[in-house]
N, CA, C and O atoms as a Tinker XYZ file with bonds, in Angstrom:
   340  protein
     1  N     76.782000   36.859000  119.909000    73     2
     2  CA    77.797000   37.303000  118.977000    64     1     3
     3  C     78.921000   36.264000  118.948000    63     2     4     5
     4  O     79.456000   35.891000  119.993000    81     3
     5  N     79.262000   35.816000  117.791000    73     3     6
     6  CA    80.339000   34.839000  117.645000    64     5     7
     7  C     81.608000   35.560000  117.260000    63     6     8     9
     8  O     81.590000   36.560000  116.543000    81     7
     9  N     82.692000   35.038000  117.745000    73     7    10
    10  CA    83.998000   35.593000  117.402000    64     9    11
    11  C     84.872000   34.452000  116.900000    63    10    12    13
    12  O     84.806000   33.331000  117.404000    81    11
    13  N     85.664000   34.747000  115.933000    73    11    14
    14  CA    86.603000   33.773000  115.402000    64    13    15
    15  C     87.997000   34.213000  115.798000    63    14    16    17
    16  O     88.367000   35.376000  115.637000    81    15
    17  N     88.766000   33.270000  116.318000    73    15    18
    18  CA    90.145000   33.577000  116.676000    64    17    19
    19  C     91.078000   32.600000  115.974000    63    18    20    21
    20  O     90.673000   31.508000  115.574000    81    19
    21  N     92.305000   33.004000  115.836000    73    19    22
    22  CA    93.336000   32.120000  115.309000    64    21    23
    23  C     94.455000   32.077000  116.333000    63    22    24    25
    24  O     94.797000   33.088000  116.947000    81    23
    25  N     95.014000   30.900000  116.507000    73    23    26
    26  CA    96.122000   30.764000  117.450000    64    25    27
    27  C     97.171000   29.834000  116.854000    63    26    28    29
    28  O     96.842000   28.812000  116.252000    81    27
    29  N     98.404000   30.191000  117.024000    73    27    30
    30  CA    99.506000   29.317000  116.603000    64    29    31
    31  C     99.875000   28.451000  117.803000    63    30    32    33
    32  O    100.167000   28.964000  118.883000    81    31
    33  N     99.861000   27.160000  117.608000    73    31    34
    34  CA   100.164000   26.238000  118.694000    64    33    35
    35  C    101.536000   25.609000  118.461000    63    34    36    37
    36  O    101.879000   25.205000  117.351000    81    35
    37  N    102.297000   25.543000  119.534000    73    35    38
    38  CA   103.561000   24.826000  119.413000    64    37    39
    39  C    103.245000   23.325000  119.398000    63    38    40    41
    40  O    102.101000   22.925000  119.614000    81    39
    41  N    104.253000   22.511000  119.145000    73    39    42
    42  CA   104.027000   21.072000  118.990000    64    41    43
    43  C    103.436000   20.443000  120.243000    63    42    44    45
    44  O    102.547000   19.596000  120.152000    81    43
    45  N    103.913000   20.841000  121.393000    73    43    46
    46  CA   103.427000   20.275000  122.664000    64    45    47
    47  C    101.950000   20.608000  122.882000    63    46    48    49
    48  O    101.171000   19.742000  123.280000    81    47
    49  N    101.563000   21.863000  122.622000    73    47    50
    50  CA   100.173000   22.275000  122.801000    64    49    51
    51  C     99.272000   21.610000  121.773000    63    50    52    53
    52  O     98.150000   21.219000  122.095000    81    51
    53  N     99.746000   21.476000  120.543000    73    51    54
    54  CA    98.964000   20.793000  119.499000    64    53    55
    55  C     98.744000   19.337000  119.884000    63    54    56    57
    56  O     97.651000   18.804000  119.693000    81    55
    57  N     99.775000   18.689000  120.424000    73    55    58
    58  CA    99.638000   17.289000  120.851000    64    57    59
    59  C     98.618000   17.174000  121.988000    63    58    60    61
    60  O     97.828000   16.231000  122.023000    81    59
    61  N     98.636000   18.126000  122.906000    73    59    62
    62  CA    97.669000   18.115000  124.006000    64    61    63
    63  C     96.252000   18.298000  123.470000    63    62    64    65
    64  O     95.325000   17.624000  123.920000    81    63
    65  N     96.080000   19.203000  122.514000    73    63    66
    66  CA    94.771000   19.419000  121.902000    64    65    67
    67  C     94.299000   18.143000  121.204000    63    66    68    69
    68  O     93.140000   17.752000  121.346000    81    67
    69  N     95.180000   17.500000  120.462000    73    67    70
    70  CA    94.822000   16.262000  119.772000    64    69    71
    71  C     94.405000   15.176000  120.766000    63    70    72    73
    72  O     93.435000   14.455000  120.528000    81    71
    73  N     95.137000   15.059000  121.879000    73    71    74
    74  CA    94.792000   14.062000  122.907000    64    73    75
    75  C     93.404000   14.339000  123.487000    63    74    76    77
    76  O     92.601000   13.421000  123.656000    81    75
    77  N     93.131000   15.599000  123.789000    73    75    78
    78  CA    91.833000   15.968000  124.365000    64    77    79
    79  C     90.693000   15.700000  123.386000    63    78    80    81
    80  O     89.617000   15.255000  123.786000    81    79
    81  N     90.928000   15.970000  122.117000    73    79    82
    82  CA    89.906000   15.714000  121.095000    64    81    83
    83  C     89.602000   14.217000  121.030000    63    82    84    85
    84  O     88.439000   13.816000  121.012000    81    83
    85  N     90.649000   13.397000  120.996000    73    83    86
    86  CA    90.458000   11.941000  120.932000    64    85    87
    87  C     89.820000   11.411000  122.215000    63    86    88    89
    88  O     88.873000   10.626000  122.169000    81    87
    89  N     90.342000   11.843000  123.342000    73    87    90
    90  CA    89.907000   11.319000  124.640000    64    89    91
    91  C     88.440000   11.654000  124.927000    63    90    92    93
    92  O     87.709000   10.822000  125.463000    81    91
    93  N     88.013000   12.856000  124.577000    73    91    94
    94  CA    86.661000   13.294000  124.942000    64    93    95
    95  C     85.685000   13.320000  123.774000    63    94    96    97
    96  O     84.499000   13.589000  123.963000    81    95
    97  N     86.171000   13.043000  122.571000    73    95    98
    98  CA    85.293000   13.015000  121.412000    64    97    99
    99  C     84.712000   14.377000  121.067000    63    98   100   101
   100  O     83.589000   14.472000  120.572000    81    99
   101  N     85.462000   15.409000  121.325000    73    99   102
   102  CA    85.006000   16.775000  121.046000    64   101   103
   103  C     85.702000   17.313000  119.806000    63   102   104   105
   104  O     86.698000   16.759000  119.341000    81   103
   105  N     85.162000   18.387000  119.289000    73   103   106
   106  CA    85.828000   19.108000  118.212000    64   105   107
   107  C     86.885000   20.011000  118.829000    63   106   108   109
   108  O     86.749000   20.418000  119.983000    81   107
   109  N     87.941000   20.332000  118.076000    73   107   110
   110  CA    88.981000   21.217000  118.627000    64   109   111
   111  C     88.413000   22.539000  119.159000    63   110   112   113
   112  O     88.860000   23.028000  120.197000    81   111
   113  N     87.449000   23.112000  118.468000    73   111   114
   114  CA    86.880000   24.383000  118.941000    64   113   115
   115  C     86.143000   24.204000  120.268000    63   114   116   117
   116  O     86.132000   25.116000  121.095000    81   115
   117  N     85.528000   23.039000  120.479000    73   115   118
   118  CA    84.841000   22.773000  121.751000    64   117   119
   119  C     85.841000   22.663000  122.894000    63   118   120   121
   120  O     85.593000   23.143000  124.000000    81   119
   121  N     86.981000   22.023000  122.612000    73   119   122
   122  CA    88.031000   21.907000  123.628000    64   121   123
   123  C     88.553000   23.298000  124.001000    63   122   124   125
   124  O     88.745000   23.590000  125.181000    81   123
   125  N     88.779000   24.142000  123.015000    73   123   126
   126  CA    89.288000   25.494000  123.271000    64   125   127
   127  C     88.267000   26.297000  124.075000    63   126   128   129
   128  O     88.639000   26.972000  125.035000    81   127
   129  N     86.987000   26.237000  123.702000    73   127   130
   130  CA    85.954000   26.976000  124.439000    64   129   131
   131  C     85.879000   26.518000  125.885000    63   130   132   133
   132  O     85.797000   27.341000  126.797000    81   131
   133  N     85.908000   25.205000  126.100000    73   131   134
   134  CA    85.850000   24.679000  127.460000    64   133   135
   135  C     87.083000   25.098000  128.265000    63   134   136   137
   136  O     86.985000   25.421000  129.448000    81   135
   137  N     88.234000   25.086000  127.609000    73   135   138
   138  CA    89.456000   25.520000  128.288000    64   137   139
   139  C     89.380000   26.975000  128.717000    63   138   140   141
   140  O     89.812000   27.326000  129.815000    81   139
   141  N     88.836000   27.817000  127.859000    73   139   142
   142  CA    88.686000   29.240000  128.197000    64   141   143
   143  C     87.731000   29.397000  129.371000    63   142   144   145
   144  O     87.997000   30.167000  130.294000    81   143
   145  N     86.614000   28.665000  129.340000    73   143   146
   146  CA    85.648000   28.733000  130.458000    64   145   147
   147  C     86.297000   28.302000  131.773000    63   146   148   149
   148  O     86.110000   28.951000  132.803000    81   147
   149  N     87.056000   27.213000  131.738000    73   147   150
   150  CA    87.714000   26.722000  132.955000    64   149   151
   151  C     88.740000   27.713000  133.484000    63   150   152   153
   152  O     88.812000   27.946000  134.690000    81   151
   153  N     89.534000   28.297000  132.593000    73   151   154
   154  CA    90.513000   29.294000  133.019000    64   153   155
   155  C     89.837000   30.513000  133.626000    63   154   156   157
   156  O     90.293000   31.043000  134.639000    81   155
   157  N     88.757000   30.952000  133.010000    73   155   158
   158  CA    88.037000   32.107000  133.530000    64   157   159
   159  C     87.481000   31.821000  134.918000    63   158   160   161
   160  O     87.584000   32.654000  135.819000    81   159
   161  N     86.894000   30.646000  135.088000    73   159   162
   162  CA    86.332000   30.272000  136.388000    64   161   163
   163  C     87.426000   30.151000  137.444000    63   162   164   165
   164  O     87.247000   30.577000  138.585000    81   163
   165  N     88.551000   29.572000  137.059000    73   163   166
   166  CA    89.648000   29.342000  137.995000    64   165   167
   167  C     90.347000   30.646000  138.395000    63   166   168   169
   168  O     90.798000   30.776000  139.533000    81   167
   169  N     90.440000   31.590000  137.492000    73   167   170
   170  CA    91.191000   32.812000  137.752000    64   169   171
   171  C     90.319000   34.009000  138.120000    63   170   172   173
   172  O     90.821000   35.130000  138.202000    81   171
   173  N     89.035000   33.795000  138.341000    73   171   174
   174  CA    88.166000   34.884000  138.763000    64   173   175
   175  C     88.491000   35.226000  140.206000    63   174   176   177
   176  O     88.522000   34.340000  141.059000    81   175
   177  N     88.736000   36.502000  140.492000    73   175   178
   178  CA    89.068000   36.863000  141.868000    64   177   179
   179  C     87.892000   36.578000  142.799000    63   178   180   181
   180  O     86.734000   36.724000  142.408000    81   179
   181  N     88.194000   36.175000  144.024000    73   179   182
   182  CA    87.109000   35.891000  144.965000    64   181   183
   183  C     86.332000   37.168000  145.300000    63   182   184   185
   184  O     86.858000   38.277000  145.210000    81   183
   185  N     85.105000   36.985000  145.677000    73   183   186
   186  CA    84.281000   38.133000  146.053000    64   185   187
   187  C     84.875000   38.803000  147.294000    63   186   188   189
   188  O     85.398000   38.137000  148.188000    81   187
   189  N     84.783000   40.115000  147.327000    73   187   190
   190  CA    85.293000   40.836000  148.487000    64   189   191
   191  C     84.441000   40.518000  149.704000    63   190   192   193
   192  O     83.215000   40.467000  149.607000    81   191
   193  N     85.080000   40.303000  150.851000    73   191   194
   194  CA    84.288000   40.030000  152.052000    64   193   195
   195  C     83.483000   41.266000  152.447000    63   194   196   197
   196  O     83.948000   42.400000  152.324000    81   195
   197  N     82.291000   41.023000  152.914000    73   195   198
   198  CA    81.443000   42.125000  153.347000    64   197   199
   199  C     81.618000   42.327000  154.836000    63   198   200   201
   200  O     81.711000   41.365000  155.598000    81   199
   201  N     81.663000   43.566000  155.240000    73   199   202
   202  CA    81.745000   43.879000  156.656000    64   201   203
   203  C     80.332000   43.908000  157.221000    63   202   204   205
   204  O     79.452000   44.596000  156.704000    81   203
   205  N     80.136000   43.162000  158.273000    73   203   206
   206  CA    78.806000   43.052000  158.858000    64   205   207
   207  C     78.423000   44.369000  159.522000    63   206   208   209
   208  O     79.210000   44.948000  160.271000    81   207
   209  N     77.237000   44.824000  159.248000    73   207   210
   210  CA    76.708000   46.015000  159.909000    64   209   211
   211  C     76.918000   47.308000  159.155000    63   210   212   213
   212  O     76.277000   48.310000  159.472000    81   211
   213  N     77.802000   47.319000  158.162000    73   211   214
   214  CA    78.062000   48.562000  157.430000    64   213   215
   215  C     76.801000   48.981000  156.682000    63   214   216   217
   216  O     76.243000   48.210000  155.901000    81   215
   217  N     76.369000   50.192000  156.927000    73   215   218
   218  CA    75.231000   50.746000  156.226000    64   217   219
   219  C     73.884000   50.192000  156.652000    63   218   220   221
   220  O     72.873000   50.456000  156.002000    81   219
   221  N     73.856000   49.433000  157.731000    73   219   222
   222  CA    72.592000   48.840000  158.148000    64   221   223
   223  C     71.820000   49.723000  159.126000    63   222   224   225
   224  O     70.607000   49.572000  159.271000    81   223
   225  N     72.508000   50.634000  159.792000    73   223   226
   226  CA    71.859000   51.457000  160.792000    64   225   227
   227  C     72.076000   52.917000  160.454000    63   226   228   229
   228  O     73.143000   53.300000  159.972000    81   227
   229  N     71.074000   53.724000  160.704000    73   227   230
   230  CA    71.183000   55.147000  160.434000    64   229   231
   231  C     70.941000   55.914000  161.724000    63   230   232   233
   232  O     69.866000   55.818000  162.317000    81   231
   233  N     71.934000   56.670000  162.156000    73   231   234
   234  CA    71.790000   57.464000  163.376000    64   233   235
   235  C     71.108000   58.790000  163.081000    63   234   236   237
   236  O     70.593000   59.454000  163.981000    81   235
   237  N     71.113000   59.165000  161.806000    73   235   238
   238  CA    70.560000   60.466000  161.454000    64   237   239
   239  C     71.572000   61.582000  161.616000    63   238   240   241
   240  O     71.277000   62.735000  161.301000    81   239
   241  N     72.756000   61.259000  162.103000    73   239   242
   242  CA    73.807000   62.255000  162.308000    64   241   243
   243  C     74.805000   62.103000  161.169000    63   242   244   245
   244  O     75.484000   61.082000  161.063000    81   243
   245  N     74.891000   63.114000  160.324000    73   243   246
   246  CA    75.719000   63.019000  159.129000    64   245   247
   247  C     77.214000   62.976000  159.379000    63   246   248   249
   248  O     77.954000   62.398000  158.583000    81   247
   249  N     77.682000   63.587000  160.489000    73   247   250
   250  CA    79.120000   63.652000  160.744000    64   249   251
   251  C     79.524000   62.818000  161.960000    63   250   252   253
   252  O     80.519000   63.133000  162.612000    81   251
   253  N     78.788000   61.783000  162.271000    73   251   254
   254  CA    79.043000   60.962000  163.451000    64   253   255
   255  C     80.451000   60.375000  163.454000    63   254   256   257
   256  O     81.079000   60.293000  164.510000    81   255
   257  N     80.951000   59.971000  162.311000    73   255   258
   258  CA    82.255000   59.316000  162.240000    64   257   259
   259  C     83.414000   60.302000  162.239000    63   258   260   261
   260  O     84.555000   59.899000  162.468000    81   259
   261  N     83.158000   61.569000  161.990000    73   259   262
   262  CA    84.259000   62.513000  161.837000    64   261   263
   263  C     84.281000   63.628000  162.879000    63   262   264   265
   264  O     85.311000   64.284000  163.037000    81   263
   265  N     83.211000   63.858000  163.576000    73   263   266
   266  CA    83.155000   64.964000  164.533000    64   265   267
   267  C     83.521000   64.464000  165.929000    63   266   268   269
   268  O     82.842000   63.598000  166.480000    81   267
   269  N     84.590000   65.009000  166.497000    73   267   270
   270  CA    85.114000   64.540000  167.779000    64   269   271
   271  C     84.207000   64.874000  168.955000    63   270   272   273
   272  O     84.347000   64.278000  170.024000    81   271
   273  N     83.284000   65.808000  168.784000    73   271   274
   274  CA    82.432000   66.181000  169.919000    64   273   275
   275  C     81.566000   65.008000  170.367000    63   274   276   277
   276  O     81.144000   64.962000  171.522000    81   275
   277  N     81.299000   64.074000  169.484000    73   275   278
   278  CA    80.482000   62.926000  169.850000    64   277   279
   279  C     81.254000   61.928000  170.718000    63   278   280   281
   280  O     80.654000   61.040000  171.323000    81   279
   281  N     82.569000   62.068000  170.779000    73   279   282
   282  CA    83.390000   61.156000  171.581000    64   281   283
   283  C     83.705000   61.718000  172.968000    63   282   284   285
   284  O     84.321000   61.025000  173.779000    81   283
   285  N     83.302000   62.946000  173.257000    73   283   286
   286  CA    83.582000   63.546000  174.567000    64   285   287
   287  C     82.971000   62.695000  175.659000    63   286   288   289
   288  O     81.778000   62.393000  175.639000    81   287
   289  N     83.801000   62.313000  176.609000    73   287   290
   290  CA    83.344000   61.525000  177.738000    64   289   291
   291  C     83.157000   60.050000  177.456000    63   290   292   293
   292  O     82.824000   59.288000  178.363000    81   291
   293  N     83.362000   59.629000  176.218000    73   291   294
   294  CA    83.187000   58.218000  175.892000    64   293   295
   295  C     84.233000   57.383000  176.619000    63   294   296   297
   296  O     85.426000   57.672000  176.525000    81   295
   297  N     83.813000   56.370000  177.327000    73   295   298
   298  CA    84.717000   55.484000  178.051000    64   297   299
   299  C     85.106000   56.006000  179.418000    63   298   300   301
   300  O     85.832000   55.325000  180.143000    81   299
   301  N     84.646000   57.199000  179.800000    73   299   302
   302  CA    85.010000   57.785000  181.095000    64   301   303
   303  C     84.258000   57.113000  182.232000    63   302   304   305
   304  O     84.752000   57.081000  183.359000    81   303
   305  N     83.104000   56.589000  181.969000    73   303   306
   306  CA    82.326000   55.932000  183.013000    64   305   307
   307  C     83.089000   54.716000  183.523000    63   306   308   309
   308  O     83.515000   53.868000  182.739000    81   307
   309  N     83.260000   54.635000  184.840000    73   307   310
   310  CA    83.961000   53.500000  185.413000    64   309   311
   311  C     85.448000   53.751000  185.607000    63   310   312   313
   312  O     86.123000   52.922000  186.217000    81   311
   313  N     85.986000   54.862000  185.112000    73   311   314
   314  CA    87.400000   55.177000  185.295000    64   313   315
   315  C     87.539000   56.228000  186.384000    63   314   316   317
   316  O     86.794000   57.207000  186.396000    81   315
   317  N     88.470000   56.041000  187.284000    73   315   318
   318  CA    88.736000   57.009000  188.333000    64   317   319
   319  C     90.208000   57.310000  188.359000    63   318   320   321
   320  O     91.009000   56.428000  188.672000    81   319
   321  N     90.583000   58.497000  188.048000    73   319   322
   322  CA    91.945000   58.997000  188.148000    64   321   323
   323  C     93.013000   57.985000  187.732000    63   322   324   325
   324  O     93.890000   57.651000  188.530000    81   323
   325  N     92.950000   57.512000  186.531000    73   323   326
   326  CA    93.999000   56.636000  185.996000    64   325   327
   327  C     93.876000   55.194000  186.368000    63   326   328   329
   328  O     94.643000   54.368000  185.874000    81   327
   329  N     92.941000   54.855000  187.219000    73   327   330
   330  CA    92.745000   53.449000  187.582000    64   329   331
   331  C     91.514000   52.914000  186.868000    63   330   332   333
   332  O     90.517000   53.614000  186.692000    81   331
   333  N     91.611000   51.691000  186.476000    73   331   334
   334  CA    90.459000   51.060000  185.856000    64   333   335
   335  C     89.697000   50.261000  186.879000    63   334   336   337
   336  O     90.289000   49.656000  187.774000    81   335
   337  N     88.426000   50.255000  186.757000    73   335   338
   338  CA    87.588000   49.471000  187.631000    64   337   339
   339  C     87.241000   48.156000  187.027000    63   338   340
   340  O     86.531000   47.362000  187.643000    81   339
């Protein structure tokens, strides 16, 4: 699908467009298309970092992350009355 756009350019922007057309031997529309592609590539947000291990293992326990009963006694091994071993 092709789209036609119109843009009003100030003198400075028109001069820059003219320089790019002469320098690269392109048509004005080619310069504009390339500029849009470059801006899009430059301003695309980076991909979100993935957390390693998320969703890779299944315990079969649906409430493992929210039910406190699974944490009873966790970390107690090796501890004696407030002292760490």
